[in-house]
N, C-alpha and C positions, 0 to 999 in steps of 0.2 A: 535530425537528434536521437538520443539515443530513448527509449523506453521508459517507464516509470518502473516498471520489473525489472529491467536488465541493471538501471543505476540505485535500486536497491538492494538487489542480488550481490551486485560488485561491494555494495557498502558491505554487508554481510560477510564477505567471503573476506574482505579486509581487516574485518572485527576480528574473525580468527587470525589471520598474520602477528595482527598485536601481540598474538602470544605464541610465536611460532620457536619453537625449538630445534637445536642441534641433536640427535639423538646419541649418544657414542655409545652406549648402552642398553638395548631394550633387556624390560624385564620378563625373566625365565620365572618357571613354575613348572608345578602340574596339582591336578587331582589326585584331591585321596578324599575315601566314602567317611565323611563325620563321624559314624558310625558301624563299624565292624564288629562289634561282637550281636548289635541288632538288636539289646537289650534298650528296653525305653521306658523311662519313668515318667511322662505325663500321661493322663487321665484323655481319651480321644473318641471313648464308647459314649453312642447318645441313640435317641430316637427313641424311649420308652424302657419301660420295664423286661417285655417278656420279648421284643421286638427291638430292633436296631444296627445298628453298623458303626464300621469302624473307619475313624478318618484318619489319613494319610500325613504324619509325621513331620513336619516341615523344617521342623527341630533337631528331627532326629536322622531324616533318612535324605538322600541324596547327597552330590560332589561336593567337597570346597575346597577353594582353591588355596594351594599353598606355595607363596614363594621362594625361587631358592636361590635367584641375585634381582636384584633390585635394578630400577631401571636408574639408567646415569642422564642426563642432558643438561646440558648450557644453551641460553637463551640464545636464539639467532639475531643480533644485534643487527645488522643490514638487512634484513625482509622485514625484518617489524619498524626499524627507521623508514623504511621505504612504502611499508602500509600509512605510515605516518604523514610521509609526506601525499602520499594520492588522497587522504580522507582529507585533508587541509583543503587542495585542490577540489573536492566534490563541494566540499564545506563551504568555500569561497565562488566558485561557480559554475555549480551544478543551473541545469535550467527545471530541475524539481525542487522547490522549497521543503519537500519532506524530505526529500534526501539531506537536504544543506543542516535541516535540523535533528537528522540521527546521526549524523554523521559528528556534528558539534556535539550532541552528545555521549557519543564514543571518546569523543579527544577533551574531555570534559571543559567546554568552553564556560569561563564564570559569564561572559555579558548573551550567553545564549539568549535571556527572553527580552530581552531588546533587541538584540535583533530579529524576533519573532514578529517583535510589533510590528517592526518595521517588513515585512516580511508577507504579512496581513495585508496590509495596504497593499501590495502590489499583487498580492491574489486579489480583491477585494477589485481592480483596477480591470485583471483580465477576467475575473467572472461576468463584469460588466460591460465586456470590451463590445466594439460595435466596427464597421465597416461601411464602407462607400459602396451602393450599387447600380450599375446602371439602370437605366429605367427607358424602354423602347416601346412606340407607340407602333400597331402597325397601319400602314398607308398603303393606299393604292398609289403603283410605282407605275403601270403600264399596261395596256389593252394587250391580250395575245389571241393570236387568231386560232381558232380551235378546225371549223373548217370555212369552207368558201365565204359563207355567209352568216357563221357565230364566232364571237370574241368572247373572253373570260379576263374580268379580272389581275392583272397579276402585283402581290402584296409584296413589300419589303419591311423586315424591321426597322424602325429609322431610331436613335437616342434622340431622347430626348429633355434628359438630366440625369441628377445622380438624387440618391435617399438615403441615408442613414439605416444599418438595419442591422439588427445581434450579429455579435461573428461567433456562430455555431461552435464551429471546429475550438477555437480561441476556450470559450466558455466551456466544455464538455473538457477541456485537456487540465483546466485550472480546477475543475468541479473533483476532477481524480486527484488532481494534486493535495488539496485540502480534506477530502474523509480521507486519505489515508493520515496526512499530518495529523489530523485531530482523535481518529484510531489510536495512534502513537504514545499521543500525550495523554489520550484518557487511559491508556493502560499502564503511563508509570506517575498516575496523577499526578502531572506537572500544573502549577498554574495558569498558565499557557489556553489549554483546553478550554478554561470559561471563554476568552478571546475567542477562540474560534469555534465555540458552539455559539457566541453572540453574533456573528458573521453567518454561521451555516443558515441561523434562521432568520434574519436580513434576507439572504439569497433567497430562500425558501419560502416567501413571502412577495419577494417584488422582482425576481429575475424572470423574465420574459420566454427564458426558453424551457418547455415544460421539460425534458430529458434533466436540465439539472436541476430543477425544482422536486424532482421524483429521486432523485439522488439525493438531495441533503434533505429530504423529507425521511426516508428512510435510515441514514445515517442517526437524524438526530432522534431515531426510534420512535417514531410516529405510527400509529397502524397503518393498514393499506388503507379502511374505510374512511379515516379520516383523511386521511394525503388527499383519495378520489374526492370527498365530498368536498376541497377546498380548489381543487381543480374546477369543480361545476361552478366555483365563482371568479375563477380568472376570466 
C-alpha cells in the first residue's frame, strides 16, 4: 500500500500536469537599470531633524526585466489528458480517502459532497476497527529432570479462545487519513469540514486507542491541558 504522503505528492504532480504546455519559444529578454540617471524625486530621509538616514529607493534603484521576445507555447493535450485519467483512477480507487477527495476537487466533481458522506461512514468503521486476538493460558505440560534428584515443571502456552480487541494499525492509518481530509476541507472552507469535525469529536470522546484520541484532539485544536485531563478519566 502506497503511503499517504506518496499518494498526495502524486496528486499534486498530476495537478501541475493538467496545465502542461509545449514551449515553442522561450521568453527572451534582458535586465535594464530602471533609473540610469540616478535621479530620484521620492523623499526617503527620516529619523529626526538633526540625525537621520537615507532609505534605499526601491522604486528608482535596481534592475527591471525587459522582454525582447515573448514566450510562445501551446497546451500539451496528451500530457493533460493522461493526468486527468490518472487523477480519475485515484479518485475512484485510492486507499486514501483524503487523496480521493483532493483529486475529486481538482477534477471539479459535482458529486463530491455526496461521496464524502459515504467515505466518512467508511472512515468511521476503520477508526473503530477490531480484530480477533488469540488468548493463551500458561499450563504445566511436563516435568524436566534438572539433576539426579531434582525436577522442575515445564510450561507451554495453550490457546484457549479468541477475544475482540481494537485493531491499532487500522485505526492509526484511518486517523492519518481523516486528519489530512479535515485540514484540506477546512482550508478550502468546504461544508464537508463540519461533518468531518463532528466525526473527529466522536472519535476523540469514544475511541479506545490513546494515540487516536491524542491526534484527533490536537487536530480539533484542543489544548494540551484539556487533552491530558480528558485522558485521566478514560
